[in-house]
Backbone bond lengths (Angstrom), bond angles and torsions (degrees), N, CA, C in turn:
res aa  C-N    CA-C-N  psi(-1)  N-CA   C-N-CA  omega(-1)  CA-C   N-CA-C  phi
1 X - - - 1.439 - - 1.528 107.90 -
2 X 1.305 115.72 141.74 1.461 120.45 -178.38 1.520 110.93 -78.38
3 X 1.290 114.71 165.49 1.467 120.30 178.99 1.527 110.20 -65.28
4 X 1.330 116.94 -38.27 1.472 120.43 178.76 1.532 109.67 -63.03
5 X 1.316 116.82 -42.90 1.464 120.35 178.18 1.514 112.16 -61.90
6 X 1.344 116.26 -42.44 1.462 119.65 178.18 1.522 111.32 -63.72
7 X 1.326 116.92 -39.14 1.466 119.98 178.80 1.524 111.66 -66.37
8 X 1.316 117.15 -39.85 1.468 120.10 179.67 1.529 110.26 -65.70
9 X 1.331 116.59 -46.75 1.465 120.48 -179.73 1.532 110.43 -64.37
10 X 1.328 116.42 -42.48 1.471 120.04 179.29 1.523 111.24 -63.66
11 X 1.331 116.89 -42.09 1.463 120.06 179.67 1.523 110.78 -64.36
12 X 1.326 117.07 -42.68 1.466 119.48 178.78 1.528 111.41 -64.93
13 X 1.318 117.30 -39.93 1.467 119.72 176.89 1.523 111.77 -64.65
14 X 1.325 116.74 -40.92 1.456 120.15 178.85 1.526 111.61 -65.78
15 X 1.323 116.41 -44.52 1.473 120.22 178.37 1.522 110.05 -63.45
16 X 1.331 116.63 -43.18 1.460 120.24 178.61 1.517 112.81 -61.75
17 X 1.328 115.91 -40.67 1.465 120.56 179.30 1.522 111.52 -65.61
18 X 1.322 116.56 -41.52 1.473 120.06 179.10 1.529 110.03 -64.03
19 X 1.333 117.22 -44.93 1.465 119.63 178.42 1.529 111.61 -63.16
20 X 1.322 117.34 -40.82 1.463 120.02 177.19 1.527 111.56 -62.47
21 X 1.316 116.84 -41.14 1.458 120.42 178.75 1.524 111.34 -64.49
22 X 1.321 116.85 -46.57 1.471 120.91 179.83 1.531 110.41 -62.75
23 X 1.337 117.18 -42.62 1.468 120.22 178.54 1.511 112.47 -64.15
24 X 1.322 117.01 -39.23 1.468 120.28 178.82 1.520 111.69 -68.59
25 X 1.313 116.90 -40.57 1.470 120.05 176.88 1.523 110.27 -64.32
26 X 1.333 116.51 -41.66 1.460 120.03 177.66 1.511 112.56 -61.94
27 X 1.321 116.49 -38.45 1.463 120.48 179.31 1.518 111.56 -64.74
28 X 1.322 117.31 -37.33 1.464 119.72 -176.60 1.522 113.45 -87.44
29 X 1.326 118.82 -29.42 1.465 120.73 -171.61 1.521 115.28 -99.01
30 X 1.320 119.35 -23.31 1.464 119.42 -177.49 1.524 110.27 -71.33
31 X 1.346 117.67 147.33 1.465 120.20 -166.28 1.528 116.61 -76.04
32 X 1.322 120.21 -36.37 1.458 118.53 -174.89 1.527 110.78 -131.16
33 X 1.328 115.15 172.48 1.459 120.96 -173.41 1.520 112.96 -61.12
34 X 1.301 117.40 -42.14 1.466 119.84 -176.35 1.531 111.37 -63.77
35 X 1.310 117.35 -35.01 1.475 119.71 177.01 1.526 111.68 -81.53
36 X 1.317 116.83 -30.20 1.468 119.78 178.99 1.517 112.91 -68.75
37 X 1.307 117.70 -21.80 1.462 120.33 178.78 1.523 111.93 -63.80
38 X 1.323 118.03 -29.59 1.464 120.39 -176.10 1.519 112.53 -69.45
39 X 1.328 118.13 -32.34 1.464 120.25 179.76 1.521 113.32 -60.25
40 X 1.323 117.74 -59.33 1.458 117.83 -178.28 1.519 114.26 -72.53
41 X 1.320 118.36 -32.14 1.461 118.06 -174.39 1.515 113.47 -82.81
42 X 1.292 118.16 -28.54 1.468 119.22 -178.65 1.530 110.93 -97.75
43 X 1.306 115.98 -66.76 1.460 119.72 -172.61 1.526 112.62 -70.61
44 X 1.304 117.03 -43.52 1.456 118.83 -177.18 1.520 111.12 -69.44
45 X 1.316 118.09 -34.44 1.461 120.53 175.83 1.521 110.84 -61.27
46 X 1.325 116.85 -43.64 1.468 119.82 177.30 1.525 111.32 -66.72
47 X 1.325 117.18 -36.74 1.465 120.69 179.43 1.515 112.84 -65.29
48 X 1.319 116.51 -46.45 1.461 119.82 178.62 1.524 110.16 -67.65
49 X 1.331 116.97 -38.30 1.461 120.35 178.04 1.521 112.12 -61.88
50 X 1.325 117.18 -44.60 1.472 120.42 178.88 1.529 111.24 -65.67
51 X 1.314 117.04 -38.25 1.471 120.45 178.51 1.528 111.32 -65.93
52 X 1.322 116.87 -42.03 1.464 119.86 178.72 1.525 111.98 -67.09
53 X 1.319 117.24 -38.78 1.472 119.86 177.08 1.526 110.32 -67.02
54 X 1.333 117.51 -36.89 1.466 120.30 175.66 1.520 110.40 -62.55
55 X 1.322 117.61 -40.95 1.461 121.19 177.78 1.527 111.04 -63.34
56 X 1.331 115.79 -42.71 1.459 120.11 179.42 1.528 110.91 -62.34
57 X 1.322 116.70 -44.56 1.470 120.21 -179.90 1.525 111.77 -69.12
58 X 1.325 117.38 -36.21 1.465 119.98 179.18 1.525 111.11 -59.37
59 X 1.322 115.75 -49.00 1.467 118.56 -178.75 1.523 112.02 -70.29
60 X 1.323 117.54 -26.41 1.464 119.58 174.72 1.531 110.07 -71.80
61 X 1.340 117.52 -37.54 1.464 120.77 -178.46 1.528 112.89 -72.98
62 X 1.326 118.82 -32.28 1.467 119.49 -178.40 1.524 111.98 -83.24
63 X 1.305 116.96 -0.61 1.456 119.84 174.95 1.502 114.41 97.58
64 X 1.301 118.39 11.36 1.460 121.57 179.16 1.508 113.08 -82.84
65 X 1.303 117.03 -1.73 1.460 120.61 -177.70 1.512 111.16 89.43
66 X 1.305 113.63 163.70 1.464 120.09 -179.59 1.525 109.01 -81.21
67 X 1.311 116.20 118.14 1.459 121.74 179.29 1.518 108.97 -96.76
68 X 1.302 115.20 122.97 1.456 119.26 -179.56 1.523 112.80 -89.17
69 X 1.340 117.27 -5.37 1.463 119.62 179.65 1.522 111.32 -60.27
70 X 1.331 116.64 -45.18 1.465 119.97 -179.78 1.522 111.67 -65.12
71 X 1.320 116.36 -37.90 1.461 120.05 178.76 1.528 110.78 -65.67
72 X 1.309 117.52 -40.45 1.462 120.76 178.15 1.529 111.77 -67.89
73 X 1.330 116.90 -38.14 1.466 120.05 176.71 1.526 109.90 -63.98
74 X 1.334 116.97 -42.80 1.464 121.01 178.58 1.521 110.95 -62.59
75 X 1.317 117.09 -45.18 1.463 120.89 178.60 1.525 110.84 -61.43
76 X 1.324 116.70 -44.07 1.462 120.88 177.97 1.532 110.89 -61.19
77 X 1.320 116.44 -41.76 1.463 120.84 179.28 1.524 111.31 -64.47
78 X 1.319 117.36 -43.95 1.460 121.05 179.92 1.523 112.19 -66.89
79 X 1.319 117.85 -26.40 1.457 120.61 178.59 1.524 112.95 -85.16
80 X 1.318 117.75 -34.71 1.463 119.66 -173.12 1.523 114.28 -92.22
81 X 1.315 119.07 -28.81 1.474 120.38 -177.60 1.532 111.98 -63.14
82 X 1.328 120.66 -46.06 1.469 118.54 178.11 1.528 113.22 -65.44
83 X 1.320 117.46 -34.58 1.461 120.63 179.74 1.528 110.30 -67.15
84 X 1.320 117.21 -43.62 1.460 119.24 179.52 1.527 111.08 -67.77
85 X 1.329 118.27 -36.27 1.467 120.55 176.63 1.523 110.77 -65.09
86 X 1.316 116.55 -39.83 1.462 120.80 177.94 1.533 110.31 -62.35
87 X 1.317 116.29 -43.98 1.462 119.64 -179.44 1.527 111.68 -66.09
88 X 1.328 117.42 -39.48 1.461 120.41 176.40 1.524 111.41 -64.20
89 X 1.325 117.09 -41.11 1.464 120.50 179.39 1.524 111.20 -65.46
90 X 1.319 117.67 -42.28 1.459 120.25 178.96 1.531 111.01 -65.83
91 X 1.327 117.04 -39.49 1.460 119.70 177.49 1.527 110.81 -63.80
92 X 1.327 116.13 -38.47 1.462 119.79 178.05 1.529 110.71 -65.65
93 X 1.317 117.60 -41.08 1.467 120.58 178.36 1.529 110.20 -63.83
94 X 1.319 117.47 -40.61 1.458 120.57 -180.00 1.526 112.23 -67.40
95 X 1.322 117.52 -34.60 1.456 121.51 -174.80 1.520 114.16 -90.14
96 X 1.316 118.28 -25.05 1.456 121.63 -173.66 1.528 110.37 -102.12
97 X 1.321 116.74 108.00 1.464 120.78 -179.78 1.527 112.34 -64.92
98 X 1.350 120.91 -43.17 1.466 119.15 178.66 1.542 112.39 -61.33
99 X 1.304 117.05 -38.46 1.466 119.35 178.30 1.515 110.36 -67.08
100 X 1.313 117.36 -42.85 1.457 121.67 -179.44 1.524 110.78 -64.43
101 X 1.345 117.73 -39.05 1.462 120.81 -179.31 1.529 112.23 -72.24
102 X 1.337 117.57 -25.09 1.460 120.80 -179.09 1.531 113.20 -81.12
103 X 1.319 117.64 -11.14 1.466 120.53 -178.66 1.522 110.91 -74.68
104 X 1.321 117.89 147.90 1.459 120.43 178.02 1.524 110.68 -69.84
105 X 1.335 117.81 158.93 1.467 119.44 179.18 1.531 110.71 -65.09
106 X 1.321 114.91 150.16 1.458 120.01 -176.62 1.520 113.19 -87.76
107 X 1.321 117.25 -18.68 1.450 119.97 -176.32 1.523 112.36 81.90
108 X 1.300 117.09 4.89 1.463 123.53 179.40 1.525 108.31 -117.94
109 X 1.325 117.91 165.16 1.466 118.75 177.90 1.525 113.67 -69.47
110 X 1.323 117.83 -11.97 1.460 120.70 177.51 1.512 108.77 -109.06
111 X 1.320 116.13 158.16 1.451 120.77 179.55 1.516 111.74 -88.00
112 X 1.326 115.14 -157.23 1.451 121.19 -178.21 1.520 112.22 -76.45
113 X 1.312 117.97 -21.15 1.457 120.55 -177.59 1.518 110.18 -69.51
114 X 1.297 116.81 139.14 1.457 120.47 -177.54 1.514 112.94 -86.40
115 X 1.327 117.81 -8.05 1.450 119.78 -178.59 1.525 112.74 -85.34
116 X 1.317 117.79 -13.01 1.457 121.33 179.39 1.516 108.51 -93.85
117 X 1.319 115.35 138.47 1.452 119.46 179.90 1.523 109.08 -113.54
118 X 1.286 114.57 150.36 1.456 119.65 174.27 1.522 108.21 -71.03
119 X 1.311 115.33 152.81 1.457 118.79 176.65 1.521 108.45 -63.68
120 X 1.328 117.01 136.25 1.467 117.94 -178.49 1.513 110.44 -64.69
121 X 1.307 115.12 141.55 1.461 120.47 179.04 1.526 108.09 -68.96
122 X 1.312 115.61 142.26 1.460 118.69 178.67 1.516 108.32 -74.66
123 X 1.302 113.67 129.63 1.454 119.38 -179.22 1.517 107.91 -110.02
124 X 1.281 115.64 132.91 1.458 118.92 176.76 1.514 108.44 -92.05
125 X 1.295 115.08 136.13 1.459 119.98 176.85 1.510 108.89 -91.51
126 X 1.284 115.43 171.86 1.461 119.17 -179.21 1.516 111.82 -64.17
127 X 1.340 117.67 -34.16 1.455 119.70 -179.47 1.509 110.59 -72.21
128 X 1.338 118.23 -34.20 1.466 120.28 178.97 1.514 111.25 -71.48
129 X 1.298 117.15 -31.02 1.455 120.61 -178.39 1.524 111.52 -83.49
130 X 1.335 117.67 -6.81 1.441 119.56 177.36 1.522 113.16 89.21
131 X 1.308 117.78 9.39 1.462 119.21 -177.77 1.512 112.34 -101.48
132 X 1.297 117.95 -11.17 1.469 120.32 -176.90 1.507 110.43 -108.08
133 X 1.292 116.07 172.15 1.461 120.09 179.67 1.519 108.49 -89.63
134 X 1.310 116.77 147.01 1.460 120.26 177.63 1.517 107.60 -98.64
135 X 1.320 118.86 144.10 1.475 119.61 -178.53 1.502 113.35 -73.96
């Protein structure tokens, strides 16, 4: 492996380790659930992604060929971590009355909870409007 390859892999491992450390500290030290979501979903996702890319490049540099498994795992992680954080946050808003009451108004007839639906708009049919034939 070349010196440039070693430097790239080392830098990615170092960056990944720092992000993992920051995400883990954020998960343990932040006071409530809504703030704790940022540690694992932001920093830890970048840390694991950088570590997996470093692994992929390492095996490509030593002559083992380009492995797409790490790239697919990274892509899967980048796609699923924000979705799971969003779902956890919405569940917390639905379950926690103080959090729900502290949110600003939405300007819509429904609140922030996704389980409540707005009342359906009344639709006039052609017969009600006088344009259709009555049976």
